[in-house]
C-alpha positions as CSV (number, residue, x, y, z in Angstrom):
1,M,175.2,50.5,-72.8
2,G,175.9,53.8,-70.9
3,L,176.2,54.2,-67.2
4,V,172.9,54.3,-65.4
5,Y,172.6,55.9,-62.0
6,P,169.4,54.6,-60.6
7,Y,169.7,56.0,-57.0
8,K,170.4,59.7,-57.7
9,D,167.0,60.7,-56.3
10,T,166.8,58.0,-53.5
11,I,167.0,59.0,-49.9
12,F,168.5,56.1,-47.9
13,A,167.0,55.6,-44.4
14,E,165.5,59.1,-44.7
15,I,168.9,60.7,-44.3
16,S,171.6,61.7,-46.7
17,L,174.4,59.3,-46.3
18,I,178.1,59.6,-47.2
19,M,180.6,56.8,-47.2
20,I,181.0,55.5,-43.7
21,V,184.5,54.7,-42.2
22,D,184.6,52.9,-38.9
23,S,186.1,49.8,-37.3
24,L,184.8,46.4,-38.0
25,K,183.6,46.3,-34.3
26,G,181.4,49.3,-35.2
27,F,179.6,47.7,-38.2
28,E,176.7,46.7,-35.9
29,R,175.8,50.4,-35.6
30,Y,174.8,50.5,-39.3
31,L,172.6,47.4,-39.6
32,N,169.5,49.5,-39.8
33,L,170.7,51.3,-43.0
34,H,170.0,48.2,-45.2
35,S,168.0,45.1,-44.6
36,R,170.7,42.8,-46.0
37,F,173.5,44.2,-43.7
38,A,172.3,41.8,-41.0
39,A,173.3,38.8,-43.1
40,A,176.8,40.3,-43.7
41,Y,177.1,41.0,-40.0
42,E,176.2,37.4,-39.0
43,F,178.7,36.1,-41.6
44,L,181.5,38.2,-40.1
45,K,180.6,37.0,-36.6
46,K,180.9,33.4,-37.6
47,N,183.8,33.9,-40.0
48,P,186.4,36.4,-38.9
49,P,187.8,37.9,-42.1
50,E,191.5,37.2,-41.1
51,S,190.7,33.5,-41.0
52,L,189.4,33.4,-44.6
53,E,191.6,32.4,-47.6
54,A,191.4,34.4,-50.8
55,G,188.3,33.6,-52.8
56,E,184.5,34.3,-52.9
57,Y,182.1,33.3,-50.2
58,P,178.4,33.2,-50.7
59,I,176.4,34.6,-47.8
60,K,172.9,35.0,-49.3
61,G,173.3,34.0,-52.9
62,R,174.1,36.9,-55.1
63,E,172.3,39.3,-52.8
64,V,175.2,39.3,-50.3
65,Y,178.6,37.7,-50.8
66,C,182.1,38.2,-49.7
67,T,185.4,38.3,-51.7
68,I,188.7,38.0,-50.0
69,W,191.5,39.6,-52.0
70,E,195.2,39.4,-51.3
71,G,198.0,41.1,-53.3
72,E,200.1,44.1,-53.9
73,A,198.6,47.6,-53.6
74,K,198.5,49.5,-56.9
75,G,201.1,52.0,-55.9
76,L,200.9,55.8,-55.4
77,E,199.6,56.7,-58.9
78,L,195.9,57.4,-58.8
79,P,193.8,54.6,-60.3
80,K,190.6,55.4,-62.1
81,L,187.5,55.9,-60.0
82,E,185.0,53.1,-60.0
83,V,181.3,53.2,-59.4
84,H,178.6,50.5,-58.9
85,D,174.9,50.7,-59.7
86,S,173.6,47.5,-58.0
87,Y,175.7,46.9,-54.9
88,I,177.0,48.6,-51.8
89,D,180.6,47.6,-51.0
90,V,181.7,47.0,-47.4
91,H,185.5,47.1,-47.6
92,I,187.3,45.5,-44.6
93,L,191.0,45.8,-44.4
94,I,192.6,42.7,-42.9
95,D,196.3,43.3,-43.3
96,G,198.4,46.2,-44.6
97,T,197.5,49.8,-45.2
98,E,195.1,50.9,-48.0
99,T,194.2,54.4,-49.1
100,I,190.9,54.9,-51.0
101,G,190.3,57.9,-53.1
102,L,186.8,59.4,-53.1
103,R,184.6,61.7,-55.2
104,D,180.9,62.3,-55.1
105,R,179.4,60.5,-58.0
106,G,177.2,63.5,-58.8
107,R,180.3,65.5,-59.5
108,C,181.5,63.1,-62.1
109,M,180.9,63.2,-65.8
110,G,179.8,59.6,-66.4
111,D,177.3,60.0,-69.2
112,N,179.3,58.3,-71.9
113,T,181.0,55.8,-69.6
114,S,180.8,52.1,-70.5
115,Y,179.1,50.2,-67.7
116,D,179.7,46.4,-67.3
117,R,176.3,45.2,-65.9
118,D,177.6,41.7,-65.2
119,K,180.4,43.0,-63.0
120,D,178.4,46.0,-61.8
121,I,181.3,48.4,-62.5
122,A,182.2,51.4,-64.5
123,F,185.5,53.4,-64.5
124,L,185.5,57.2,-64.6
125,E,188.1,59.6,-65.8
126,E,187.9,62.1,-62.9
127,E,190.4,62.0,-60.0
128,P,189.5,61.7,-56.4
129,E,188.8,64.8,-54.4
130,S,189.6,63.3,-51.0
131,F,191.3,60.3,-49.5
132,I,190.8,58.0,-46.5
133,T,193.4,55.5,-45.2
134,L,192.4,52.2,-43.7
135,G,194.4,50.1,-41.3
136,P,193.7,46.5,-40.2
137,G,190.2,46.3,-38.7
138,N,188.9,49.4,-40.4
139,I,185.8,49.3,-42.7
140,A,184.6,51.6,-45.4
141,I,180.9,51.3,-46.5
142,V,180.8,52.6,-50.0
143,F,177.3,53.4,-51.5
144,P,176.5,53.5,-55.2
145,Y,176.8,57.3,-55.2
146,D,180.4,57.1,-53.9
147,A,182.9,57.1,-56.7
148,H,186.0,55.4,-55.2
149,A,189.6,54.4,-56.1
150,P,190.7,51.5,-53.9
151,L,194.0,49.9,-53.4
152,I,196.2,53.0,-53.4
153,G,199.4,52.4,-51.5
154,T,202.5,50.2,-51.4
155,G,203.0,46.8,-50.0
156,K,200.8,43.8,-49.5
157,I,197.2,44.1,-48.7
158,K,194.6,41.6,-47.6
159,K,191.0,42.7,-47.6
160,A,187.5,41.6,-47.7
161,V,184.8,43.2,-49.8
162,I,181.2,42.3,-48.9
163,K,178.8,43.1,-51.8
164,V,175.3,43.9,-50.7
165,L,172.6,44.1,-53.4
166,M,170.6,47.4,-53.2
């Protein structure tokens, strides 16, 4: 099955959003952007990410869940861009330094790209057009129209990714 982009004509919260980069302390500012962000926020208040071991943590079934990942960054070569159709990603860097490559999904040629519906992911051939670097305590809220290439860098990284069903 080819890649489907169901949100290309959707206006979120009646504004045009781009990926949001902030501190974890600032996440509360964005709760009104999606009704399920509140569940993620409450989880983070009760479970500081730095206290969690690697693994998956259900928050609200498969509607909202958290994955803690720990390992080596992928190096400085650019990984393939990834996109999601069903989930918003909230990346939270816990330890290390991570660079994420970005490209507007509308500027990608994904028509013949294989999409894994079970994992909600497709990989694109284009390269990122811009980059952001996260340090401990930073978050990046990545929407379905944000093609992104995470884990660029060197050294160990520990991060949380909260998946929020659209």
